[in-house]
N, C-alpha and C positions, 0 to 999 in steps of 0.2 A: 236464698233469693237476694239478700242484701250484700252478699259477698263481693259481687262485681263492683259495688259502689265504694268499697273500702279496701281495694287492692293496694299493695305498696306502690309508692310513687315510681320505683324503678320498673314496675310493670304497667305504667300508665300508657294510654294509647298515644298521647302527645309525646313526640320525640324530645321536645325541649324540656318537658317535665322530667322525662327519664334522664336527660343529660344533667340536669341540676341535682337529681337524686343520687348521682354517682358519688358525690362528696361524702355522703353519709354511709357508704359501704366500706367495709374493711378491705385492705389491698389484696388479701388472699381468700376472700369470702367466696362461697359457692355462687352467690348471686352475681358478683362481679365477673367471675369466670364464665358464667352462662351468658351474660350480656356481651362479653368480649367475643364469645364463640358464635353467637347466633342472633344478636339483635338485628332487626330488619333495617335499621338506619345506620349508614356507614359512619356518620359523624359520632353517633353514640358509641359504636364499636371502637372507633379510633381513640376516643377519650377514655373508654374503659381500659383499653390496652395500656394507655399512658399511666393509669393509676394502678394497674395490676402488678403484683409482685410474685405471683405463682409461676415459677420458672418453667415447669413442665408444660403448662398451657401455652406460655409465650413461645417456647421452642416449637411446639406443634403448629401454632399459628404462623411462626416465622417461615415455614415452608409453603405458605399460601402465596400465590402470585398477587401482584398489584400492591396498592398502598397499605392494605391490612398486613401483608407479610413484611413490608418494609418497616412499618411502625413497630411491629412485634420484634423484629431483629434489632432495631435501635433500643428498644426497652430491655432486651436481653443483654445488650452491651452495657447499658447503664447499671444493671443489677449484677453483672459479672464480677465487679470489684468487691462486692460485699456478700454475695450469696455463696457460702462454702458447702452447702448441702447437696448441690446438684452438679458437681464438677464433672461427673460422668456424662451428663447431658451436654455441658459446655464443650467437653472434648470432642463430642460428635459434631458440633457445629462450630469448631474452632475457626473456620474460615471467616466467620462473622467478626471475630475478635482481633482486629488488626490495629488497635490503638497502641502506640509504643509505650505510653505510660502505664496502660492497663497490663500489657504483656510483662513489663518489668515488675509490676506489683505481684502478678501471679507467679512469676518465676522465682522470686525470693521468699514467697510465703510458704513456710513449711507445712501449714495446715491445709493447703490446697491438694487436690488429687494428683497422683503421680503422672497419669497420662496427660492431664491438662498442663501440668508444669513442664512435662517433656516437650509438648508442642510449643510452649512459650519460650523455653530456653533455646529451642532451635531457631527462633527468630532474633535472638540477642546478638549484638556485636560489641557491647560494652565489656572490655576485657577485665576491668576492675570488678564489675558486678559479677561476672562469670567466676572470677577467682574467689570472691567472697562466698558465692553459693557453693562452689566445689569444696571450699575449706571449712565452712561453718555448718553446712546442712548435715542433718543426721542420717539421711537416706543415702546408702551406697549407690543406688541407681542414679539418683539426682547428681551425686558427686561426679560420677563417671560421665554423665551426659554433659554437664557443664564443663568438665575438664577437656572433653573432646574438642570444644570450640576455643580453647585457650591456645594462643600461638607463642607465648613467651616461655622459652625452655626453662628459665630459672624459676618461674612460677610453678611449672609442672614439677620441677625437682622439689620445691617446697611442699607441694601437695603430696608427693611420694614420701617425703620425710615424715609428714604428719599422719598420713592415712595408708601408706603403702602396705604396712603389715596387716591391716584389717580389710583392705580393699584390693583384691587380686587384679580385678579388671583395671583399676587405676595404675597399679604397678606395671601391668603389661602395656598400657597406653604409653607410659613414660619410656619403656624399653623400645617400643616401636618408634617413638619420636627421636630417641637417641640414635637409632640406626639410620633414620632419615637424615639426621644432622651429620652423622659420620659420612654418609654417602655424599652429602653436599660438600663437605670438606675435601673429600677425595676428588670431586669434580673441580673444585676451586684449585686444588693442587695441579690437576691436569691442565687447567687454563693457564696458570702461572708458568708451567713447564713449557707450553707452546710459546708464551711470550719470551721466555729466556732463550729458547732455541732460535726464535726469529731474530733476536738481538745478536746472536753469534753468526748469522749468515754473512758471508763475504770475508770473514776474518782469516780464512785459510788461503784465499786467493784463487780457489777453484770456482770460477764464475759460472761455468756451464752447469756444474753439479749444484751450485747454490741456486741457480735459476730454477732448476727442476725441483729442488728441495723447497723453495719458496712457494711454488704452486701446490705442492703436497701439504705444506703447513697451512696455506690459505684454505684449501679444501677441508682439512680437519677442523679448522676454526669455524667454517660455515656449518659443519655438521655437529657442532657442539650441542648436547642435549640440555645443557644448563646455560641460561642467558648470562654472559659476562657482565661485570659491573662497568660503568662508564670509564673508570680509571683503567681497568684491564683492557677495555676496547681501545682506549687512547694509546696505551702502551704498545699493544700489538700493532696498531696501524702506524705509529711512529717508527717502530723498528722495521716494519715492512717497507715503508716509504723511504727510510734511510738506505736500506739495501737496494731498492729499485734505483735510487739516484746514483749510487756507486756503480750498479750494473750498467746503467745508461751511459755513464762516463766511460766505462771499459768498452762497451759496444760501439760508442762513437769513435774511440781510438782505433778499434779494429776495423771499423768501416772506412776510416781514412786510409789505412794501409791497403785495404782491398780495392779502394778507388784508384790508388796509384797503379796497382797491378792491372786493374781493368782498363785504364787509359792506355797502358802499353799494349794490351791485347787488342784494343779497339782499332788501332791503325792497321794491324794485320787482318782484322775481320772486314774492314771496309772494302779492301780490294777483292776479297772473296765474295762480298755481298753484291758488288757490281756485276760480276760474272753470273752470279745466281739470279740477279734481276733480269738480265737478258734472256736467260733460259726460261724464267717464269713467264715473261711476256709471250714468248713463242707458244708455251703450253696453254696460256690463257686464250690465245686466238684459236687454237685447235679445239679447246673445250666449248667455246662459243659456237663454232660451226657444228659441232656434235649436238649441242642443245637445240639449235634451230631445226635440225633434221628430226630430232625426237619430238619436238612440238608439232611439226607437220604430220608425223605419223599418228600422234595422239588425236589431232583434229580429224583425221580421216577415220580413225576407229570410232570416234564419237558420232560422226555422220552415219556410219554403218549401223551403229547401235540404235540411233533414232529411227532410221528406216525400218530396221527389224522390229522395233517396238510398235510402229504404226501398222505393219503387216500383221503382227500378232493380235493387235487390238481389233483390226477389221475382221480377221479370221474368227475371233471370239464372238463378235457381233453376229456374223453369219450363222455360227453354230447356235447361238441363243435364239435367233429368228427361226431356224429350223426346228428347235425344240418347241417354240411357241406354236408353229404350224401343226406339229404332231399332237400337242396338247389340245388344240381346237378340234382336231379330227376325233380324238379319243372322247372329248366331251360332247360330240355331235353339234358343235357350233360351226356349221358349214359355211355360213356367210362370212364369219371372221376368218375361216380357213382359206377361203377363196381370195380375200384381200391380202392376207399374209403371203400366199403363194405368188401373187402378182408382185408384191414388194420384194420378195426374195429373189425372183427372176431378174428384176431390174438391178438389184444390188450386185448380183453375180456378174452382170454385164459390165458394171463399173469397177470390178475388182481385178483389172488386168495385171496389176502388180503382184498378185498372189501366185504361188507356185502352181504349175499346170495340174499337178496331181490333186491339189485341194479343189481347184475349180471343177475338175472332172468328177470329184466326189459329190459336190452339191448338184451338178447337172444330172447325175444319175438319180439322186434322190428326188429331184423335181419331176423327172420323167416318170418315176414310179408312181407319183401322186396324180399325174395329169389325167389318166382315164377316169378315175373316180370323181375328180373335181368337175370334168366336163359333163358327166352324167348328172351330178348335183345341180349344175347350172341349168340344164334342160328342164328338170323337174321344177326348179324354182321359177323359171320363166312362165311355165303353164300356170303355176299357183298364183303368181302375182297378177296375171291377167284376170283371173277369177275375182280376186280381191278388189281390183280396180273397178270392175263392174258393180260390185256391191257398194263401193264408195260413191259411184255416180248415182245410184238409187237413193242412198242416204241424203246426198246433196239435194236431189229433187224433192224429197220429203221436207227438208228444212225450208226450202224455197216457198212451199205452200203453207207452212205452219206459222200462223200469226200470233200464237199464244206464248211463244218463247221470249224470255227477257233478252234485251240487247246483249248483255254480258254473256249470258248462257249461250245465245245464238253464236256470238263471235267465238266463244270458247270451243263450241262443237265444230264450227267451220275450220277454226285453226287446227283442231285435232284431226279433222279429215284431210286437210292439206298436209299436215305433218305425216300422216300415214302414207299419203300419195308420194311424198318426198322420199320416205324410207324405201317404198317399192321401187322408186326410180333408181336409187342407189343399188338396190339388190339386183334389178334387171332393167337397165336403161333402154333396151331396144323395143321396137314395135309397140309404142304407146301413144303416138301423136293423136290418132283419131279419138281414142278414149280420153285423152287429156283434154281435148277441146270440149267434149261433152261435160266432163267433170268441172272444168274451169267456168263454163257458162253458168251451170247450176249453182256452183259455190259463190260466184260473184253476185248473182241475183239474190241468193239467200242472205248474203252479208250486208246488202244495201241498207236494211232497217237499222242495223247496228252502227253503220258508218257515222251518222250524225252524232250519235251518243258518244262515240269514241273521239269525235272531233272536240266535243265539250270536255271530255276527260283529258284529252291532250293539252287543251288550254290550261286546265287546272294543274296538270303535271308540270307545265311550263312555268306557272307561277310558283309552284312548290320548288322547282329547280332554282328559280331566281332567289327564293328565300334561303335555300341551302347555300347558294353561292355567296349571299350576303353574310351568312354565318361563317363560312370559310374565310371570307375577306376580313371579318373582324378578328378571327383567330390569328390569321397571318399578320394583320396589323399589330395585334397585341404582341406577337413574337418579335416583330421588327422594332417596335417602339420601346420595348423594355430594356432597361439597363441591367443586364443580368448580373453584373458585379454588385449592384446595390438594389436588388429586386425586393418589392413588398410581396412576399410569398403568399401570405394569407389573402390579400386582395386579389392577387393573380389567380389563386385557387378558386376563390368565390366566383370570379369572372368566367373562368373556364367551365366551372360546374353549371353556371347559368346558361352559357352557350351550348353546352352538351344537352341540357334539358330542352332548349329550343330546337336543337337538331332532332332529338327524339320525338318531339311533338309535331315536327314539320310533316306535311303530307307526302304522298308517294310521288315519284318521278318515273319517267319512262325507263324501260329496261336498258335501252341503249345509252341513256344519260347516267344511269345509276352508277355504273362502274367508275366513270371518270370523276363524278362529283364525290363519290364515296372515297375514292383514292385521294382526292384533294383534301377532304375532311381528315382522313387518317394521316395524311402527310403533315397537315397543320398540327394535328393533335400529337403526332410523333415528335415533331420539332419542339413543341412545348414540353412534352413528357420527357424528352432528353434532358432538358434543364431541370425539370421537376425531379426526375429520377436521381440526377447527380446531386441536387440539393437535399433530397430526402436521404440519400446515402451519406452525404457529408454530415447532415444534422444528426443522423442516427449514430454515425461513428463518433461524432463529437460528444453525444450524450452517453455513448458506451464508454468513452474515455472518462467521462465524469463519474460513471458507475465504478470503474476501476479505481479512480482516485478516491471515491467515497469508501470503497472496501479497504483500500490501503490505509486510510485514516484510522482504522481499527487497530493497526499495529503501531500507531504514533505513541511514543512514550509520554508526551505531554498532552493530557486530555484537553486542557484549556485552549492550547494552540490548535489542536485537532478540531474542536468545536468551532473556532473562528474560521478555519479553513472550510469546514462543512457549510457554514452559513454563506461563505463566498461561493461555494459550489452551487448552492441552491439558487443564488442570483443568476448563475450562468445557465441554469436549466431553461432552455427556450426551445419550443417546438415551432419550427417554421412550417414544415409540412408533415402531417401525421402519416404513420404507417398503419398497418392493420390494427384494429382495436385490441385484439388479443396480444399482439406483439408490444403495443404501447403499454398495456397493463402490466405485462411481464417485466418490461424494462423499467417502468416506474417503481414497481415493487422492489426490483433489485437495487434501485437507487435509494429508496426510502429505508430499507431494512438496516443497512449500516448506519444511516443517519439516526434512526430511532435508537439503535443500540448505543451509539456514541453519546447522544443526548441523555439517555438513561444512565450511562456510565458517568457522565459529568455530574448529573444530579446526585448519584451515589457518592462520588468523590467529594462533592461539596459537603454533603452530610457527614462523610467520614472525616473530612478536614475540620468541620465544626466540632465533632466529637473529640478529635485529637487536640484541637485548641483548648477545649474545655478541660480535657485530661491534663494537657500541658500546663494550663493555668493552675489547676489543682496541685500538680506536682511542683510547680514553681512556688506556689503559696506554702506548700509543705517545706520546701528547701529554704525559703526565706525565714519561715518560723524556726527551723532548725538552726539556721545561721544566726538569727537574732538571739536564740537561746545560747548558742556557743559564744556569741559576742558578749552577752550579759555575764556568762560565767567567766569569760576572760577579763571583763572589766572588774567583776567582783574579786577575781584573783589578783588583778593588778592593784586594786584598792587595798586588799589585805596585805600585799607585798609592800606597798608604800607605807602602810600603817606600821608594819614591822620596822621598815627602814627609818621611819620618823621616830619611833620609840628608841631605836638604836642610836639615831643621830642625837637625840636628847642626852643620852648617856655620854656620847663622845664629846659633846660640846660642854658638858658640865665637868669633864675631867680636867685635872691640872695641866696647864700648858704654859710654856715660857712666853714672855712678851713678844719676842720675835715670831714665835709660832702663831700666836694669836693674830698678829698683824698680817702674817702670810695667809692664814686661813680667812681673815676678813677680806683681803684683796682677792683671793681666789673665789670666795663666795660672792663678792660683788660682780666679778666677771661672769660667773655662772648665772647669776640672776639676770644680768643684762642679756646674755645669750638666750636664755629661756624666754624673756619678755619679747625680744625681737623675733625669735623663732615662732612664738605663739601669737604675736601681734597684740601684746598687752601694753598697757600704759606703764611707763617708768616714773618713779617719784621725781619731783622737781630737782632734788639735790643731785640726782644722777643723770639728768637730761644731757648735760654737756658731755659726760663720759659716754653716754649712748651714741651721741652724734659722732664723736670721734671714732668710736668702734665701728659704726656703720660706714663712715667714709673709708676707713681702712679696709673694710670687707666688701666695698662696693663692687669691685671687679669680679670677685667670686660670686656675689649675688647675681650679677648680670649673666654670668655663665651658667648658672644653675637655678632653675625655677622649681621649687618644691611645692607639692600639694599638701593639703591639711594632714592627710594620713602620714606622709613622709615626715612632716614637722613633728607630729606626735611621736613617731618612732625615734627621731633624733633627740627629742626633748627628754624622753624617759632616762636615757643614760646620763644626761647632764644633771637631771634631778637626783639620780642616785649618787652622782659625784658630790653634790652639795651635802646630801645626807651623810656622806662618808667623811666630811671635813671634821677636824677637831675643834677645840675651844677657840673662841674669839671674844673680843670685847662685848660687854653686855649690851651696849647701845646698838652696836652693829648687828648682834645676834637678834635683837628684837626687831630691828628694821628688816633684816633679811628674812626672818621667820614670817613676818607679815606678807612680804612679797612672795615667799615660797608658797604660802597658803593660797594666794590668788592664782599662782601658777598651777598648783595642784588642782584647783577647781576648774581651770581652763583645760587642763590635760584630761580630767575625768569629768566632762560636763554632765554625764548621766547620773552621777552619784549624788 
């Protein structure tokens, strides 16, 4: 029961408590793995992943989308340099490991897995490192993989000498490289041969053959499979240009000779040309007359063709009308058949330009239908009289019925009159007496509705005026707008408001509706023309932004691409919206490459940070190695100088003549002066004047050459060795110079 009160802090309900408890968990503990995999709080999971060292779990989490996967991948990269036990897992996710320093470390580490090293070596371009790996590594597979990336033939020969007997693949690689080198040499020989042959052009004096040969050589040069060097290119072009200049001079000389011959022939040709010109003028006049006659004939043929087309079109219309008549009769639509029969008869009378045989055909067809149509007309006349009497009775009933609403009464009376009108069209004859009775009853029955419709007409007139005002506002809006600098959103809002007013406006009379509706549609169409053009322009503009955004994914510089993406975002402006579904689709197309680009920029920043960290670590290691080498060099230099100093003591204690001692003293003082000046040390007072004279003498050389501290040390060491090599000198001079040399040695080796 008390267990829930004493749970470990990493299982506490408070996420902050769990977060603090992570510091007490081992980096590869089961508890930390569980928290990294399934803790409900993302911050706790992220911190657990940062502390976790269990590579299989991190690789598994690295395939998770989002920040968890990103943090896991970064942790895998951080552990990859030191974890040698899971290289098979690292090989499977090698695309995560793109840090150059990390790749170099993996490539040269013989304890790492073969597959992982294979991937790392494939990314290397450092020829020295590749040679080291190929030469020193114990794995034949790794030797061969590294050697494949080496481009220096001499290095490959060295590798073959060291490992060729034990590594057959390496020996074969060198053989292949030598064959390629031999082929390159043969191609170079062919290029040099072309250059030499071009330089010989024109030397035999056969210019026409040389001209052809130059074209052949130039074509062969253009088809070379190996790119010539700049020197070879210049050699070939110079030789070709030299030949062309010689050829041009020869062609100029030949042209001058030909010109002289041509001038002689020109005089003879002029007289012949005058005669030919007169003959040509006569021929030209005859051709013009023939052309006019042909044009007149073509115009006549065109008129005939137009007349023939009109006759055929009219004949086609008559055939179609005849088919319509037959179709009405087949469908028992006798009223329509009678009307079509009348129209066809009239059209035949007006078709006098048609051939007589066609007119006779249609007349025969009409005569064949005439008896049946006359009988139908008689039956229809009797039927319509009966219907008219029924309409009169209905009108009398409406006249006496006071319970019918005005609209319903008017509707029924209108319906009765419409029926009467239809009967009049069907059979216009013998209806006057019946019409008077019908009209009197219908007029009397309509009277109660008349006043009602007067009021309705007044309302419709007011509605009509309201609609005219709306149209006027739309027209004014169109005329007053500067369409080159329009405020499209305000315009759209105004038009939508007027459209709503139009929808809410009351009814107008039927006779006025067509004209006012046409005015409204015309005004809306005028505005919509501009709206449609702007909507299309804006859509096209944003479509181009989408294309530009998608193109940015191929940009090699992500930082520049991100800046351009931000600029594109500022250009995304919707003046007039299209359909919502289209707008959503276009916006999604615009945002997707943006999101991908920003994610890539974030990944690259993290990758760059990792590379910087790895680079700093690599630089620190190199600096440490350099410092160690420098320390060893200094120690070696100190030891060497100590040996020289001991040897110098023996030399200077050896017997020497007085002249030799004076000579050694003088040489030693000069060497001390040179060393003190070179290292910027103070010279004793007794030698200040000598130093000044030496510096004045060396002033011009000093002005011409400025040496840095490292070069001064390099120059000073040989001078110091020369002093140590000197023989015996007077004791006072030896003591003085030895003291100066000790100061010089301390300055030369400041770290000792």
